[in-house]
Every structure is written in C-alpha cells, then in structure tokens.
C-alpha positions in Angstrom: 102.1 106.9 122.8 102.8 105.9 126.4 103.4 102.1 126.3 103.0 99.7 129.3 104.9 101.6 132.0 105.3 99.5 135.1 106.1 100.3 138.8 105.5 96.9 140.2 101.7 97.1 139.9 100.5 94.9 137.0 97.2 96.8 136.6 99.2 100.0 136.4 101.2 98.5 133.5 97.9 98.3 131.5 97.6 102.1 131.5 99.1 102.3 128.1 97.7 105.8 127.4 95.6 107.0 130.3 98.6 108.0 132.4 98.8 111.1 130.3 95.4 112.1 131.8 95.8 110.8 135.4 99.4 110.5 136.5 101.6 113.1 138.3 101.1 116.2 140.4 100.6 118.3 137.2 97.5 116.2 136.5 95.7 117.2 139.7 93.1 119.3 137.8 92.4 116.3 135.5 91.9 114.0 138.4 89.7 116.5 140.1 87.3 116.5 137.2 87.3 112.7 137.1 86.6 112.5 140.8 83.4 114.5 140.2 82.1 111.7 137.9 82.9 108.9 140.4 86.6 108.1 140.2 88.4 107.0 143.4 92.1 107.0 144.2 92.2 103.3 143.3 90.6 104.0 140.0 93.5 106.1 138.9 95.7 103.0 139.1 93.5 101.1 136.7 93.3 101.2 132.9 90.6 103.5 131.6 88.1 101.9 129.2 85.8 103.8 127.0 82.4 102.2 126.3 81.2 103.9 123.1 77.4 103.5 123.1 75.1 104.2 120.1 72.0 104.2 122.3 69.1 106.4 121.1 65.4 106.4 121.4 64.9 107.0 117.7 65.1 103.4 116.5 64.4 99.9 117.8 67.8 98.9 116.6 69.5 100.9 119.3 66.7 101.5 121.8 68.1 98.9 124.3 71.8 99.6 124.0 72.0 101.7 127.1 71.2 98.6 129.2 73.8 96.6 127.3 76.4 99.4 127.9 75.8 99.0 131.7 76.5 95.3 131.4 79.7 96.1 129.6 80.6 98.4 132.4 80.1 95.7 135.0 82.4 93.4 133.0 85.1 96.0 132.8 84.9 96.7 136.5 85.1 93.0 137.4 88.0 92.5 135.0 90.0 95.3 136.7 89.4 98.4 134.6 87.5 101.6 135.1 84.8 102.1 132.5 83.2 105.3 131.2 80.2 105.3 128.9 80.1 107.9 126.2 77.6 108.3 123.3 77.7 108.8 119.6 74.9 109.4 117.2 72.8 106.9 115.2 70.5 107.4 112.2 67.6 105.0 111.6 67.7 103.7 108.0 64.2 102.4 108.2 62.8 105.7 109.3 64.9 107.9 107.0 64.1 105.6 104.0 62.3 106.9 100.9 62.8 110.6 101.5 65.5 113.3 101.8 66.5 112.0 105.3 68.2 109.0 103.7 70.9 111.3 102.3 72.1 111.7 105.9 72.4 108.0 106.6 75.8 107.1 105.0 77.4 110.4 106.1 76.4 109.4 109.6 78.9 106.5 109.4 81.7 109.0 109.1 80.4 111.2 111.9 80.1 108.1 114.2 83.7 107.0 113.4 85.0 110.5 113.9 83.2 111.0 117.2 84.3 107.7 118.7 87.9 108.4 117.7 87.7 112.0 119.0 86.5 111.1 122.5 88.8 108.1 122.9 91.9 110.1 121.9 90.9 113.1 123.9 90.4 111.0 127.1 93.5 108.8 126.2 91.5 105.7 126.9 93.6 102.5 127.1 90.9 100.5 125.3 87.4 100.8 123.8 84.3 98.7 123.6 81.9 99.9 121.0 78.2 98.8 120.9 76.2 99.2 117.7 72.9 98.2 116.3 71.7 99.9 113.2 73.4 99.7 109.8 75.8 102.6 109.7 76.9 102.7 113.4 78.4 99.2 113.1 80.9 100.0 110.3 81.3 103.4 111.9 82.4 101.8 115.1 84.8 99.5 113.3 86.4 102.3 111.4 87.0 104.1 114.6 88.5 101.1 116.4 90.8 100.4 113.4 92.1 104.0 113.5 92.6 104.1 117.2 94.4 100.7 117.2 94.2 100.2 120.9 92.7 97.0 122.5 89.1 97.0 121.4 86.0 94.9 121.0 82.8 95.4 119.1 79.5 94.3 120.6 76.4 93.9 118.4 73.1 95.0 119.9 71.5 91.9 118.5 68.7 91.0 116.1 65.0 91.7 116.5 62.4 89.0 116.9 60.0 88.7 113.9 56.5 90.2 114.1 53.4 88.2 113.3 50.5 89.2 111.0 47.8 87.0 109.7 49.7 83.9 110.8 52.9 84.7 109.0 56.2 86.3 110.1 56.6 90.0 109.0 59.3 92.6 109.3 60.2 96.1 108.1 60.6 94.9 104.5 57.1 93.5 104.7 55.8 97.0 105.4 57.6 98.5 102.5 56.4 95.8 100.1 52.8 96.2 101.5 52.9 99.8 100.4 53.5 98.6 96.8 50.8 95.9 97.2 48.3 98.6 98.3 49.4 100.7 95.3 48.7 97.7 93.0 45.3 97.2 94.6 46.1 93.7 95.9 45.6 94.5 99.6 43.3 97.0 101.4 44.3 100.0 103.5 43.2 98.0 106.6 45.6 95.1 105.6 48.4 97.6 105.1 47.7 99.0 108.6 47.8 95.5 110.1 51.2 94.9 108.7 52.4 98.3 109.8 51.2 97.6 113.4 52.7 94.1 113.6 56.1 94.2 111.9 58.3 95.6 114.7 57.6 93.9 118.0 60.4 95.4 120.1 64.1 96.2 120.3 66.8 94.9 118.0 68.0 95.2 114.4 66.0 94.3 111.3 65.7 90.5 111.4 66.7 89.2 107.9 70.1 89.0 106.5 69.9 92.7 105.9 72.8 95.1 106.5 72.8 95.0 110.3 72.9 91.2 110.6 75.3 91.1 107.6 77.7 93.4 109.3 77.4 91.7 112.6 78.3 88.4 111.0 81.1 90.0 109.1 82.5 91.6 112.2 82.5 88.3 114.1 84.3 86.6 111.1 86.8 89.5 111.1 87.6 88.5 114.7 86.5 91.8 116.3 83.4 90.4 118.0 83.3 87.6 120.6 82.6 84.1 119.2 78.9 83.5 118.7 78.0 87.1 119.2 76.4 88.0 115.8 73.4 85.6 116.0 72.1 86.3 119.5 68.7 88.0 119.8 68.8 91.5 121.2 66.4 90.9 124.0 68.0 87.8 125.7 70.0 86.9 128.7 72.7 85.6 126.4 73.2 89.0 124.9 73.6 90.5 128.4 76.1 87.8 129.4 78.1 88.5 126.2 78.3 92.2 127.1 79.6 91.3 130.6 82.1 88.9 129.0 83.2 91.6 126.5 84.1 93.9 129.4 86.2 91.3 131.1 87.9 90.2 127.8 89.0 93.8 127.0 91.2 93.8 130.1 92.8 90.5 128.9 93.4 92.1 125.5 95.4 94.9 127.3 97.4 92.2 129.1 98.1 90.6 125.7 98.6 94.0 124.0 96.4 92.6 121.2 95.2 95.4 119.0 92.9 95.8 115.9 95.8 95.9 113.5 96.8 92.4 114.8 93.4 91.2 114.0 92.2 93.1 110.9 94.5 91.5 108.4 93.8 90.8 104.7 93.1 87.2 105.8 90.5 88.4 108.3 88.7 90.5 105.6 88.7 87.5 103.3 87.1 85.4 106.1 84.4 88.1 106.5 83.7 88.2 102.8 83.5 84.4 102.7 80.8 84.3 105.5 78.9 87.2 103.9 78.7 85.2 100.6 77.7 81.9 102.4 74.9 83.7 104.3 73.7 85.8 101.3 74.5 89.1 102.9 73.8 92.7 102.0 75.4 94.6 99.1 76.4 97.2 101.7 79.0 94.8 103.0 81.1 95.7 100.0 81.0 99.4 100.8 81.6 99.0 104.5 84.3 96.3 104.5 86.3 98.3 102.0 85.8 101.4 104.2 87.1 99.6 107.3 90.1 98.2 105.4 91.1 101.6 104.2 91.4 102.9 107.7 94.5 100.6 108.3 95.8 100.4 104.7 94.6 96.9 104.0 94.4 96.5 100.3 90.8 95.4 99.8 88.8 96.1 96.7 85.8 95.0 94.6 88.1 92.5 92.9 88.5 90.7 96.2 84.7 90.3 96.5 84.6 89.1 92.9 87.3 86.5 93.4 85.8 85.2 96.6 82.3 85.2 95.3 83.3 82.9 92.4 84.5 80.2 94.8 82.2 80.4 97.9 78.7 78.8 97.7 75.6 80.5 98.9 74.2 78.2 101.7 71.8 80.1 103.9 68.1 80.6 102.9 67.7 83.9 104.6 65.6 86.9 103.9 65.3 89.0 101.7 66.0 86.5 99.0 65.0 83.5 101.2 62.5 82.4 103.8 64.2 82.7 107.2 65.5 85.3 109.6 68.5 85.6 112.0 66.8 84.1 115.0 66.1 81.0 112.9 69.8 80.7 112.0 70.6 81.2 115.7 68.4 78.2 116.6 70.3 75.9 114.4 73.8 76.9 115.5 74.2 80.5 114.3 77.0 82.1 112.4 79.5 80.0 114.4 78.1 76.8 112.9 78.3 78.2 109.4 81.9 79.3 110.0 82.7 75.8 111.2 81.4 74.3 108.0 83.4 76.8 105.9 86.6 76.1 107.9 86.3 72.4 107.4 85.9 73.0 103.7 89.1 74.9 103.6 87.4 78.2 102.7 88.6 80.2 105.7 92.0 81.3 107.1 91.8 79.5 110.5 95.0 81.0 111.8 93.5 84.6 111.8 93.6 86.1 115.3 90.5 87.2 117.2 89.5 89.3 120.2 89.1 86.1 122.2 92.9 85.9 122.2 92.6 82.8 120.2 92.6 82.1 116.4 89.4 81.6 114.5 90.1 77.9 114.2 90.6 77.6 118.0 87.3 79.4 118.6 85.5 77.1 116.3 86.7 73.9 118.0 83.9 74.3 120.6 81.4 75.9 118.3 78.1 74.1 117.7 77.6 71.9 114.7 74.7 72.8 112.4 71.6 71.0 113.4 70.9 68.1 111.0 67.1 68.5 111.0 66.9 71.9 109.4 66.4 73.6 106.0 67.9 77.0 106.8 71.5 76.3 105.8 72.1 74.0 102.9 75.0 71.5 102.8 78.0 72.3 100.8 77.2 69.5 98.4 73.8 71.0 97.6 74.0 74.8 98.0 71.4 77.3 97.0 74.0 78.5 94.4 77.4 77.2 93.7 78.9 80.6 93.9 78.3 83.7 96.0 75.1 85.8 95.6 77.0 89.1 95.7 78.3 89.6 92.1 80.6 92.4 90.9 79.7 93.6 87.4 82.0 95.4 85.0 81.3 96.9 81.6 80.9 100.2 79.8 78.3 101.3 82.3 80.4 100.5 85.3 84.2 100.9 84.5 85.0 100.9 88.2 82.6 98.2 89.1 79.0 97.7 90.4 77.4 95.4 92.9 74.5 93.0 92.2 72.8 90.6 94.6 71.2 87.7 92.9 70.0 85.6 96.0 66.6 84.1 95.3 66.5 85.2 91.6 65.2 82.7 89.0 66.7 84.6 86.2 70.1 86.3 86.6 70.1 88.2 83.3 67.9 91.1 82.1 68.0 93.1 78.9 65.6 95.9 78.2 65.0 99.6 77.4 66.1 102.3 79.9 63.6 104.5 81.7 65.7 107.2 83.3 65.2 109.2 86.5 67.6 111.8 88.1 66.4 111.2 91.6 64.7 108.5 93.7 61.4 110.5 94.3 60.6 110.8 90.6 61.2 107.1 90.1 58.9 106.1 93.1 56.2 108.3 91.7 56.4 106.8 88.3 56.3 103.2 89.7 53.2 104.0 91.8 51.5 105.6 88.7 52.3 102.5 86.6 54.7 104.2 84.2 57.3 101.5 84.7 56.4 98.4 82.7 57.6 94.8 82.5 60.9 94.5 80.6 62.1 98.0 81.5 65.5 98.8 83.1 65.0 101.5 85.6 67.9 103.9 85.9 68.2 106.1 89.0 71.2 108.4 88.8 72.7 111.4 90.6 72.2 109.5 93.8 75.8 108.6 94.3 78.1 109.5 97.3 78.9 112.9 95.8 75.9 113.5 93.6 73.1 112.7 96.0 74.9 113.5 98.1 74.9 110.6 100.5 74.2 107.6 98.3 70.7 106.9 99.3 69.3 103.4 99.7 66.4 102.5 97.3 64.3 100.2 99.4 61.1 102.3 98.9 61.6 102.0 95.1 62.6 98.3 95.0 59.8 97.4 97.4 57.3 99.2 95.3 58.5 97.3 92.3 58.1 94.0 94.2 54.7 95.1 95.5 53.5 95.9 92.0 54.4 92.4 90.9 57.3 93.5 88.7 60.1 91.9 90.7 60.8 89.2 88.1 60.4 91.4 85.0 62.1 94.8 85.7 65.8 95.5 86.2 67.1 98.5 88.1 70.5 100.2 88.1 71.7 103.1 90.2 74.8 104.9 91.4 73.0 104.9 94.8 72.8 101.8 96.9 70.3 99.4 98.3 69.0 98.4 101.7 70.0 94.9 102.9 66.3 94.2 102.6 66.2 94.8 98.8 65.8 91.9 96.4 65.2 91.6 92.7 67.4 92.2 89.6 69.0 95.3 91.0 72.5 96.8 90.5 74.0 99.5 92.7 77.2 101.3 93.6 77.8 102.0 89.9 81.1 103.8 89.6 82.0 106.3 88.5 78.8 107.9 89.6 76.8 110.3 87.3 77.9 113.4 89.1 81.5 112.6 88.3 80.8 112.1 84.6 80.3 108.3 84.8 78.6 106.6 81.9 75.3 106.2 83.8 74.9 109.9 83.4 74.8 109.5 79.6 72.0 107.0 79.4 68.8 108.1 77.6 65.3 106.8 77.7 65.0 103.8 75.4 68.7 102.9 75.3 69.1 99.1 75.6 70.9 97.9 78.8 72.0 94.4 79.5 72.5 93.1 83.1 74.2 89.8 83.1 75.3 88.2 86.4 76.5 85.1 84.6 79.1 87.0 82.6 79.6 89.5 85.4 78.8 92.4 83.0 76.7 95.6 82.8 76.6 97.2 79.4 74.9 100.0 77.6 74.2 99.0 73.9 75.2 102.4 72.5 78.2 103.0 70.3 81.4 104.6 71.6 80.9 107.3 69.0 77.4 108.2 70.3 78.6 108.1 73.9 81.5 110.5 73.0 78.9 112.9 71.5 76.8 112.7 74.6 79.9 113.2 76.8 80.7 116.5 75.0 77.2 117.8 75.8 77.3 116.7 79.5 77.9 119.2 82.2 78.4 118.5 85.9 75.3 119.5 88.0 75.5 122.2 90.5 75.9 121.0 94.1 72.6 120.3 95.7 73.8 121.6 99.1 76.1 124.5 99.8 76.0 124.6 103.6 76.1 122.0 106.4 77.2 118.4 106.7 76.0 117.3 103.2 78.0 120.1 101.5 81.1 119.1 103.5 80.5 115.4 102.7 80.1 116.0 99.0 83.4 117.8 98.9 85.3 115.1 100.7 83.7 111.8 99.8 85.4 109.3 97.5 84.0 106.8 95.0 81.8 103.9 96.2 84.5 101.7 94.7 86.8 103.1 97.5 84.2 102.6 100.3 82.8 106.2 100.0 85.2 107.3 102.8 85.9 110.9 103.5 89.5 110.8 104.9 
C-alpha cells in the first residue's frame, strides 16, 4: 500500500492509495477518464473518497439515501477531499418477508460487503464513507470497511417516524400482526387495510428496536458512527448536518491515519453488545457483530454475548417487547444518553477510540443526560430486567448455541410437545388453519444458512402466532432466524443446523422440548440411545438450489455460530 507520500503539499500527503490511480505520466489515461466525470487538475492533488450509497427505490429504509449521499459529498469537498458516489444493492426485509424472497436477504449482506470492497480497492480510494438503512446493508457496510482498513465512517440513514391508525402508533410489525388478527377473526378486512395504509408514513428504517435501529446503535457504540448518529430521524435537518459533518471528519481521519482496525477492538465490540443488551436489541445483532469481528480476526463468539448478557441490565422499554420506538428514545437523549448511563456504571470501555478522533468517554462528556421526566429508559436501580434480554441457550438441541430474546415476556420458560415443519411456509399455513395449539413447541428446520439456504427470518410466522393470541402459550425454535420485530418465546440460530446433521433435524412430532431462559438451556427430552438410532436413519437433503447466488452461498456459508459468513 502507498502510505502518506509527501512533496510539501499536506493534502497530497493524504493520498495514501489514490496516487496509484492518478499520479505520473503513465496515469494519463486514468486521469482522462476521471476528467470526464468532473475531476480538475486540482482534484488530482486531493485524497479521493468513496461514498458508498445503498440508495434504492425498493424500500423506505433507503429511499432517501441519495440525498444524504449528496450531503456527504458536500462535507468531503469542504474538508479538502474529492468525493465520488457509488452504489451497492439493498434488499428490503419487510417486502421479502414470508416468502422465498427472504432467502436472498442474508446473502445480500455478503454481496454488499464484497461490492463496497471491490469498488474501493479498484479505485484505490483513500477513504470510504458508507451510508446504510435496511437491516443487511448496515453490517454489510461495516464488514467492507473492516476489510478495507482505510479511514472510514458509517452513516445511518435514520429511523422512520411512526404511523398512526385509530389513534395509536403503528409500524410494519403492526401490519404483520394484523394479518394474524384477521386470521383469528378479531379484526375485519377493512381494519386490516387501515393498518396497511397507515403503518409506513415515509422514508426511514423500521421504527422499533428492530434490526436496523439495533445495528445503528451498535455501530455508534463500536465507534464507527459519529456521536449521536444512531437515534436521529431519517427525515430531519439533523441527519443532513450529520452527513455533512461525516464528510469533513473523514478528511481528519486521514490526517490522523485512524483506521477501522484502530477502532474495532474487542473492547469496542463489548461496548456494542452492552448497548444492545441495555436497549433490548434484535437477535440479529449476535449474527452481524460476530460477522464483522471475523473480518479483522477479533475473537468474538456467542460466549461473549452470554457473558455480557448476565451482567448488563435491560433498561429501554422499546418495541417489539416494549411500548416505544426510536424517535421516542431520541426525544429523551438518544443512544448517547444511555451510553452515558452505562459508562458511569462502569459497564463500558471508555478508552475505546472512535471516528470522532476521540475516545468514547471523551465523546460522552458533552452528551445529553437522560430526561428525568420519562418512562422510556428505566434507571439502573430499577431495570426492566436485571440481566440482558438476549440469552444464549445451550443443550442437546443446540450444542453450538442458540439465541433467545426474552424482552417483554412474563414467562421465560416453556415446555411442551413438538410440532415439526421442514419449511416456513408449511408452518404459516398450519398456524392460520389453527393446527398449532396452546402449549406446543413449533419446530421450523432446514431454514439455516446452508439448508434454507439463506437463514430466513420468521416474522410472518411469529406475527401470526401473536395475532392468533398464542404469543404467551406457544414456543418456537428454528435454525433460521427472526426479524428484529419478533417477540414471544422464540429461539433461533440453532446450531448446528438441520442440514448439517444438527439435533434439530432429529426432532419428531410429540417429542417434549424444554426452553428455559433462566437456566440458559434448550433440551430435547429424548434419550441419547433413541437419538443415535434416529441419527443413523438421517440423510442430508439434496441442495434446494443448484445454480445462481443461493447455490454459491450454500456451498460457502459457515454456521450461524460463526456469523454465517462466506469468506
């Protein structure tokens, strides 16, 4: 790598890589191409900054990001760099949910990471600012920035405002649950249509502490987003100012030679996990944070989530398990205020470096204090739960671990007979036809990273269970995963998955399963002798796809316990 060459021009010294593209007579053809897209002679003396945009018209989460990218460009220009916007893909989880399209969601994370890395390395950018909004493009961006290890910042597109229907706030999860309510006969088709029409009022990511807001908060705690960035609404002047500031700050990072590997330390990941626990974040944080850590060989595993969960209290009463959404948290101080509480309690590594060029503790010196007159974030002395709501379960059904979210649950144990399905669609149909009864443990298997392939989210299924009024009386386990909007007694990420011969593939209808979040266990009450017999009769299923991206993904992907990465 070309590193900080100088010739008396300080801005020239910031061209840590782009000189390979622009410098010298032999690069005349390269410069000629760049002139055609707007470069001037002066621009060739400045650091080149890639602005990786996930803009697309396919989802409200990313619908506005083109405008934010332009603000980032302005900031880079003002700071002394020359910016270029380039795009990568996004997949809408909400739109692909509940059908075959969801199989493509998690693989899109890998494509996003690969494409950002490919363009940034081909162009020899000196730094990158990545802007993400929906669930998979956020960790995808971070995976790419970690691999590139050049000065980088992540900008979150921001959270959506809640919709209003019948005098109450509604969001995308309200629509999924309304489908179940209609199936149960508790609302009319006209009421279902009212919720559908009202839930999504404009641009921004799903409003609860679902996966997008969880990952935004985690990324801020990691130090890869500017202070205060994760809580801002998508459609706000504050978000636009943040984008401009990110562009300016990136040039300062070049001057400091501060890179992702300086920021993404084990301490930083522990800070991120701590905030996720306090906020009651999505189970997908386990998958994505492990995946990001694996890009730079940080030793992060399910055991770290288990350890931190046992000591960090759940403080924020946020959806899906609670009452409030991200804009409510923003009004009382945002994620920064919660981080400040956690730091004062000795639960964070305050000396962790951030993209501001300051440590986390230094950033929090001027952070707002939590508003006193509020019920969104509980005090440490009176938490919603004394330990974290993301619980890692081990047992004979999950030798490599499984993830359970218990936020908002009255009962954190469940024991009952298995009702087994080999795909999500069969399970959804059975729920809507009232084949699933109170007391059951629903088993959905062959939906893991390799077996699905793609490790689908089960929001349609879990929302149907809630809509049918079975949320408090039915357990659900899967080698797939859950939307950040899922709640109830559900366990996902079971590893090894069924397609790899994991024990979940040996469960039969009527077997007794116990889910126990108090003892951190998930067990099948079948003897080892019987399981050995079943294992002898088990054969691996044929691949569901033999061509295209899902076939390639199934061949490469690792266990959910390793972040379901493909490299």
